N, C-alpha and C positions, 0 to 999 in steps of 0.2 A: 361221607366226606364231600366237600364241595368240588364241583368240576372246575377245571382250569388249573394252570400251573401256578407256582408260588412266585410272587413278585416282592422284591426287597423294598422296604419303605425308604423314603427320602425326605429331604427338607420340605419339598413341595407337597409330598404326600406322606405325612408322618403316620405312625401307628395309631389307629383309632382307639386303642385301649390305653396305652401309656402316654401317647402324644409325642414320643421321641422320634427322631429322624433316622435312626440306625438300628441295626441288630435284628429287628423284628421283620416278619414277612406276612404277606396277605395274599390270598388266592386272587386270580385275575378277575373273578366275578364278585369279589368282596364278601363272600359268605363264610369264609373261614379265616381266622387270624391266629398267627403264632406269635404271642407276645413273650418276649424274653425277660420282662421285668415285673409284670403284675401277676402274682399268683392267681390261678383260676382253679376250676374244678377238675380239669383233666391235664395231667402232666405228660408232655411228649418226650420221646427218646432223646431229642436234642437239648433237653433242659428247659424248653419253653412251655407255655401253657396255651391250650387250644381254646379259642372263643369261636362260637358259631351263632351269632345273633340272627334273629329272624330277618327275613328279606326286607330291606329298607331301614332297619334299625340302625345299621352302620353302613350306609350306602356309599362305600368307598371302593373305587376301582382304580386301575392304573391310569385312568383318564380323567378322574375327578376327585375332588376333595371330600372329606367327611361331611355328611349332611346333618341328620338329626342328632348324631352323637358327638358333634364337633365343638363342644365348649372348650375354651382355653383355660388351663389350670391357673388358678389365682396365685399371686406371689406368696411366699412363705409367711410374711407378716399378716396378710389377710387371712390365710388359712388358720394361723394361730389365733387370731382375734375371734373368728367364727367358732372354732372348736372350744375356746375358753368360754364363750357365751353359751354354747350348747351344754357344756359340762355344768355350768352354773345353774341350769334349769333342770338337770337330771339329778336323781338320787341313787344311792347305792342300796340295792335291795338287801333285806336281812339274809337271804340265802347266799348272795354273792359275798357279803361281808363275812359271813360264817366260813365260807370257803377260803377266803384270804387269811382269816385269823386261825384257821384250823391247822392240824399237824401236817397236812400235805403241803401247804404254802408257807406257813410259819412267819407271816408278816405281822407286825404290831400295828396298833391303831394309828400311831404317828406316821408310819411309812405309808399306810393306806391313804391317809388324808393328804400327805405330801405328794404322792404320785397321782392323785386325782382320779382314781377309778370311779366309774359310775355304771349303772345298769341301763342298757338301752331297751326300752319297752317295745312291744309289738304295735300297740295302739297309740293314737294321739299324735302321730308324727307330723301330719299336715298342720295341725294346730300349733305344734311346737315351731315349725318353720315359719308360720305366719308371725309368731311372736319375734323370732329372730330377724325376720325381714323388717318388721316395724322398728326394731331396735337398732339394726345395723345398716339398713339401707334398702333400696328398691330391689336389689338382686343379690343372691348369694351363689349364683351359678359359678362354676369354676372351682368350688371346694369339693374335694372327694367325698362322696356319699350323698350329696344333694343333686336332685334332678327334677325335671318337669314331668309329672304324670298327667294322664288325660282323665278328665271328669265330665259329667253331664253339662256343667256350666263352663267348661273350658279347662285349659291346663292349670295345674296348681303345683306349687313347690312342695316336695316331700323328701324323705330320707330313706335311703336304701339300707340293706343289711339285715341279718337275722337278729332276733332278740338275744340278749346275753350280756356278759360282762364287757364293758368298754374300757380298753387299755390305751391310754395316751402314748404316742410315740414322739419323742423329743429329739431335736437336732443338737448340734454342738453348742448352739447359743441358748438352748433351753426352750426354744419355740416348739409348740405342738404342731408338727407337720403331717401327722397321720394318726391313725388309730386302728387297733385290731379289736376284733370281737371274739370273745370266747363263747361260742354258741351254747345256748341252754339245752339244745337237743342232744341226742346220742349218736349223731352221724359220725362218719369217719373223719371228716374235716372239722375239728373243733374250733380251729382258729381261722378267721377270715379277716381280710382287710375291709375297713369301712370304705367302700368304693361304689361309684355309680357308673363305672365303665360299661358301655353298651346301652345305657339308658339315655333317653332324650335329654340333650344338653348336660349330660353327666361327664365326669372325668374319672380316670383311673387314679388309684392311690399311689402307684409305683410301689417300691419296696424299700423305703428309707431305713437306714440304720438307726437304731434307738440308742441314745446315750443315757445310760442309767447312772445316777449319782447317789451315793449314800448320804445319810444325815451326818455321819462322822467319817470324813475322808482322811484316813491315816495311812493307807497303802498306796504308794505312788505307781505301782505296777498297773498296767491296763490289761483287762481281760476281755476276751471275745467269746460269745456263746450264741446259742440259737434262741431267738424269740424275745420280744420285749418284756413279757412278764417274768420269764426266767432270768433275764438280765437284772430286772428290778430286785428280785429276791437275792440273787448272788451278790449284787452290790451291797446290800445291807449286811450280809454275813462276812464279806471279804473286806469291807471298808475301802473299796476301790471303785473306780469308774469301770463299768462293764458295758461293752457294746453288744446289743442284741440284733442279730440279722435275721431275716425272715426264714432262711433255710441255709444249709451248708453250701449250696451252690449259688446263693444270692449275694455273696460278698462283693462280686465284681460290679453288679448293678447298683448296690446299695451305697456306694461311695465310701466303703470301709477304709481304703487306703488314705483317702483325703482326710477323714476324721482322725485317723491315727497320726498323720503328719501334723495336724493342727494341735493335737494334744501333746505330742512329742514326749512319750513316756520313756523311762529308762529300759523297761522290759515289756514285751507284749506276750501274754499267755493265752493260747487258744484252748478252749475247753468245750469242744463239741461233745455231743452225747456219746456215751459208751454203749452203742447199740449193736456193735459187731458188724456193721455194714461196711463193705469195702469202699463204697462211694463216700461215706462219711470220712474215713481215713484219707482218701484221695483228695477230697476238698480241703481238709485241714492242711495237708501237705502243700497243696497248691497255694493256699492263702499264706502259709508260713514262708514258702519260697518267694512269693511276691513281696511280702514284708521285708524279708532278708535282703532282697534285691535293692530296696530303697533305704537300707541301712539300719533297720530295726533289729534289736536283739530279741529273738523269738524262742519261746518255750512251749511245749505241748503238755497239757495236763492229762493225767490218767488216774484211774481209781478202780476199785472193785465194783463192777456193775451190779453185784448183788446188793450193794448199799444204796443204789439209785442209778437210774439211767442218765439223768442230767446232773450237771454240777449243782443246780438248785436243790434237787432231791438229796444229794449227798450232804450238802451243807446243813440243810434243815435236820437231817437225821444224825448229824454230828460225826459223819464219816471223815476219813482222811484221804488226801490226794497226794500225788507226787508230780513233779514237773521235770521233764527232760529237755535239754537244749536241742533246738532244731539244727541239724547239720545239712547244709545244702547237698542235694543229691541223694538224701536218704529215702 
């Protein structure tokens, strides 16, 4: 671990990872960051993620602002425009299409096309970024995932992230404000944000809530679950708008309460995984309590975990669920 005490970020010295002026902390020497918003590879006990960039990669201390990693995140409209142009140049691989169509995911061709899934390749990224720059303007910096890499002939624009299935994340207005990657590898962390946090002139993705809408919206109840892809699948089967958050503890930073307020549903149903973890139940209760405090009618969904850990698994398998009303203080 880095030497030096932890310093809370501020407006003058925001978090080098997510760019926000509160909640996160950085060690005094700038070599360790605890970001409370952007999921990383190591989860800390306080619910944040540890980042330990190489010396100079994020040269932030209590006395100076970010250096090489300090790009400013682009507005949502710009991020949406760049991501849509990126998706238009990518294809969905046969393997990823088969996975989405298969019995595990249960999505149809129309839903796959409407949701805009693509496959992010490992090769050809700098050439892809050159095309995007020629089409959209001289610079794409400030969009999560894009950053400046060092080459023999100088810096060049490229794209971060592992190869895998690219899952667009949409806000309340339907803009693509982020993306998750389902890694093609077999590592423990299958899902990662498309982010260039810690890279030269890169920015973090944050953990925006995904608003999944079905082709046929007939259920006025709003559902909340974990993960954009899970939300997309559940929305199709429930005929309802489903919010997908990055993890059970991420609802605070994802702007979940604000999206619920904007949608103003008659009932909100929380359907976190039936994984038996006390932390999952605790976060569901915390979210339910926060929703109830602002006037929402809240229900908690439950089902037999033998039929599927997630609500998407259950629905695809044709299983049944029941919902219980949330009572304050339970």
